[in-house]
Every structure is written in structure tokens, then in C-alpha cells.
N, C-alpha and C positions, 0 to 999 in steps of 0.2 A: 479729380480736381486738385492739382498740385499746389495751387497757390493758397496762402492763408490770408490774403488781402482782398478786399473788395474794391474794384475800381468803378466808381459810380458814374463818371462821365469822362468821355474821351473826345478830344477835338483833334482830327487828323487832317492834314493837308498834303495833297500830292502835287507834283510839279507841273507848271505851265505859266503862261503870262498872267499878270495880275498881282494883287496884293490883298492882305487881310490883316485886320487889326490884331488878331491873336499872334501872328507872325511878328508884327511890329512890337507887340507887347513883350514877347520873349527877347527880342533884340534890345529893347530898352532895358530889360532886367539884366542882360548880359553886359550892356554897355558897348554893344557892337558898333562897327563902322561900315561904311558902304563898301569899301575894299577895292583895291586895284591889284590884280594878280598877273604877273608876267607881262606887264605893260598894257593889259587889256582891262577895260572897265567891266567888272562882273555884274550880272543882273539876275536876281532871283526869279526862277520860273516855276510855275505849278500848273497842273492840269485841272484840278477840281478840289473842292472842299466837301467833306462828307458830313451828312446830317448825323445826329447823335445815335439814332437807331442803327444806322449803317456801321458806325464805328464800334458800337457794342458787339455787332456780329463779328468784326474783325478780332476784337479782344477775346471773344469766346473761342474763335478759331485758333488763337495763339495760346489757349490754355489758361487765360487769366480769369479770375472769378469776377462776375458782374451780376447785378440784380436781375431778376426775372422780369421781362418786359416785352411788349408787342406794340407795333405801330397801327394807327388807325387813320383813315382818310375821310371819315364822316362821323357824325355824332352817334349814329346807330351802330357803326362799326366799333366805336369807342366803348359803347355799352356791352357789346358782345365780347370785346377784348378783356374788359374788366372782369366779366363773369368768368371767362376762361382762366384768367390768372388766379382767381379764387381767393384773393386777399381782400380784407375789409379795410386795409390801410394802404392806399395807392397814391402815386404822384402822376399828374397829367403834365406833360412838358411839351410846349410848343416847339415844333421843328422848324426853326428859323436860323439861318446862318449869320448869327450876330450874337455878341456877348451881351451880358446884362439883362438876359431875358426875365429873371426873377423880379426885377424892379421895373420892367417895362409896362406899357399900357396899350391895350388893344383899342382900335377904333370901335366905338360902341361903349367903351368905358370900363371894361374888365381890367382890373389891376393885377399884373403879374402873369408872366408866361410860364411859370412853374407853380402849379397849384396842388395842394393836398386834397384828396377826396376820400370818402369812407364807404362808398357804395357804387355799383354800376350806374345807378340813376344819376348820382352826382357827376360821375365821369362823363355821362352823356350831356348833361346840362353845361358843364364847363367847356367841353369840347365844342359844343355848338357856338360858344362865344369866342372861340379861338379860330376854328377852321374857316378858311375863306375870308378872314379879316387881317388887316395889317397890324403888326406889332411894332411899337415905337420904343426904342431904347436909346441910350447914349451913343451907341455905335451906329444905329441906323439913321439917326438924325430925323429931320422932318419928313423925309421920303417914306420912312418905315419899310417894313418887309412883310410880304404876304405869308401867312401861315396856311399851308396846304395839308399838313399832317400833324398828328400829336403822337408822342411816345408815352405809353402808359406802362408804369413799372411799379413793382413792390417798393414800399417805403422802407428805408433802413434807418436804424437809430445808432449812429456811430458813437463810440466813446471818445474818439479823437480822430481828427481829419488832417491829412497831409496834402501837399501839392507836389506833383512830379511832372516834368516835361522833358522831351528830347527835341532839339532843334538843330538845324544846320546853321553854323555861324561862320561868316567869312573871317572874322578876327582870329578864330582858332583854326581856320581852314578845314573844318570838318564838323562832325556832330558833337553836341555838348549835352550832358545831363544837367538838369536844373531841379533842385529840390528845395522844399521848405516845410518846416513843422507847422506852418500857418496855412492850412488848407481851407477850402470852402469860402475863401474871400478873394477880392481882386488882388492878383499877384503884383500888379503894378503899384498898388498902394503900399503893399508890404515892402517892395524894393525901395520905394521912396522914403518910407518912414523907418524901416528897420533893415537896411541893406545887409547887415550881418546875419539876418535870418535866411538869406538866400545862399544855397549851396551849389557850386558849379564844378563840373568835372568834365574836361575835354576828353574825347575818345579818338584814338588813332583809327581813322577810317579804313586803313589797310589791315591792321592787326585785329580790329574789332574790340568789343567790350570784354573786360576780364572780370572774373568773380570778385577779386579783391577791390576793384574799382567800385563795383556796385555795393559791396559790403561797406566801403568807406563812406559812400554817399548816404546809405541807410543809417549808419551810425551818426553822422553829422546831422541828419534830419531829426534825430532823437527817437528812433524806434527803440523799444525795450530790447535788451539783449536776447530774450527768448524769440523775438520776431525779426531780428536783423537778417538772418539767413533767408527767411521767407520773403521778406521785402526785397532783398537783393535778387532772389530768383525771379520775382515779378518784374523787376527792372530789366533783367536779362531777357525775359520773354518780350517785354515791351520794345527793347532795343532791336531784337531780331525781327519784330513786326515792322518797325520803323525802316529798317534796311530792306526788308523783303518787298515792300511796296514803294520804295524810293521816296519816302515821305520827306517833307521839308519841316514838318512840326508834328509832334504827338504830345498831347497835353492831357494829364489826368488831374482833375480837381473836383471833388477830393478823392484821396485814397483813404479807405476806411480800415482801421486797425482792429475793431471789434464791434460786435452787435450787442446792444443793451436791450433786455426785455424787462420792462418795469410793470408789474401787475399791481393794480390797486382797485379798490371798490368795496362793495358790501360783502354779503355772504357768497362764498364760492368754494368749489372743490379744488383744492390746490393740487391734489394728486392727478386729477383729470387734465388740468392745465399743464402740469409737468409732463404727462405722457405725450400730450399734443406737441410740445416743444421737442421732445426726444424723437418723436416720429418725423417731425419736420427736418431735424438735423440729419437723420439717417437717409431720408428720401432725397434731400438736396445734396448729400455728401459734403456737408460744410466742413471746412478745415480752419475756419476763423474762430477765435474765442467767443463764447457766448456768455454774457454776464446776466444772470437771471436774479432779479430781486423778488423772491417769493418764498414764503416760510415753508419749512417742513418738507423739503424735497431733496435733501442732501442724500438720503439713502437711495432714492430713485435715481438720482444722477449717477451715483457710484455703480448702480446695477445696470445702467443703460448700455454699457459696453460699446460705445461709439468712439471713434477716433477723434476725440475733441476734449478739451479741458473745460469743465464747468467750474465757474467761480460764483459762489452762491452766498452773498452777504446776507446775514439774517438780522 
């Protein structure tokens, strides 16, 4: 696993007729125009939009780190999937081609198309209130959109979140990298309230992306110096994926810089917890920093001999 960043959500759109709000959102962020090239009116074309779980598969194929997750088409399948993942801290995400899922409402009254659960039983219960029902968000309007599947994945605790996207923009006559240090939120709101927080880098579609361009974007996005090269490498992989599938937009929101493990409670064996974390790091081949708030495990961390930096505030 070459990347030290976790990309927790990807929106990918491939070409054909139609439109999508995420494409329009990126254009608004860029301040793009409709464009007339060579005397001919240009029209954006796409063939399909991909559900999140499909996009996650493409990211894995490209060598980009993503959370472990599986798709389910029924509540019973959701129960089985949650058991297979093996974590007691999961996220159930409605697979609906619309933004604003987290703040949406299902017919039947369930609030939120992205829900945190702590057991396979909870995953089954929440999924039963999503699958086969319409989800209403700001983007779907009153019509809503039916949810036929849910994506169940491990929950991550990022120390900091970023936004990154690649889109085709007529104004630049080619692809453009878009980045922001303010990830995990509506990028349109960021662009409207803090336009200086948006980083834009046009790419020559003939020459392709250069490492120095990716490094410049990572630096402007505010990545720590130790992570700039890793962030740039992830951007290079995402750009290659974007070109390979002739995409019109690729959006990551959020990109995760590090994982925070915060242990609290009553009587516990800190050494046992530490060994479990070390085994997980080895088995998952993590290359992203792990911040562990747990006493008396510095010596264990030093003896772990894994290719990862432990930061252990006591």
C-alpha cells in the first residue's frame, strides 16, 4: 500500500449526455464558463455516474488507500457484511446518486443517509430503514431517490480532513486539480465564504500531470511537510485513474491525514490494547500515521517494528 492517505469517499463521473450537481458544483468553484471552442458550442457528455462502493473499488485498483467496506442489498446481507468486516465501529451509507446524504431524510422518518452503528444487529436495523425507500436531500428535491443498496465500511477517526477533486473545465480547456484544507464539508459553501481556501491547478492534457504540480497543490492545501510527497503521490494516482476512465469529474471528500485512536474507560489492560493496534497495523499494512492516546505503551510501539510512525501523547 504505497499511499499514506486514506480517501474515504470518491465521486466519479464518466462521459455521456446528462448533468449532475457535483459537476456543476466543481464548475461553480472554478468560476467556469459554458465555452465556445473553434466556433462550435461545446456540451459536456457523460455515460454514467458511479455509486460510492464502485468508486471505492476503482480507488483500490489505482493503489489508493481506502477504508475496508462491502455493499449490501438487503438488511440480512447488511448483517452478514457487518460481521465479515469484524469491526464494532461501522458506518452504513445509503447508495444514492445525490449529494447531502448525511443530512437527508428517508420516507418512513429515518434521519440521515450516513449512519454510525456499533454492531451487526444495528447495521441490519438501520439498513432495513434505508433499502427500498426514498431518500430526500437538497439535491433530490421532492422527488427523492430510491436506495437499493447500502455500503458498510469501517469507521475512521481522522485528525484532519481535506478536499480534493479533478474535473474537466472548458475555461482551462482541460483537467484541473481542485484542493482545499477544509474537507468533509460542502465545498460550494467553502468557495462562497472563503474563496482563498480553494486551490486550483490546471493540467496540460497532452503532457499530463507533473510531480512538482502535485507537490505544489499539496503544499497549498496545508499538508505537513512530512506528508507532502505522500499526498502528491496520491494525487498522481488519482489523476491517472481520472484519465484512464475518461472521467469528467473525480472528487475525494474527505481525504484523511491520520487515524486517531482514543482509548478511555475504566479498568483495562493497556498492553493488550496496544498489541491489538500493532497487529491491525501489520495486517492492514497501514502507511498512514496512527495517533494513539493510551498510557504506558511507548516501549511496545518502539518494539513493534512496523513501517509506521507512532505518536503517543501521554
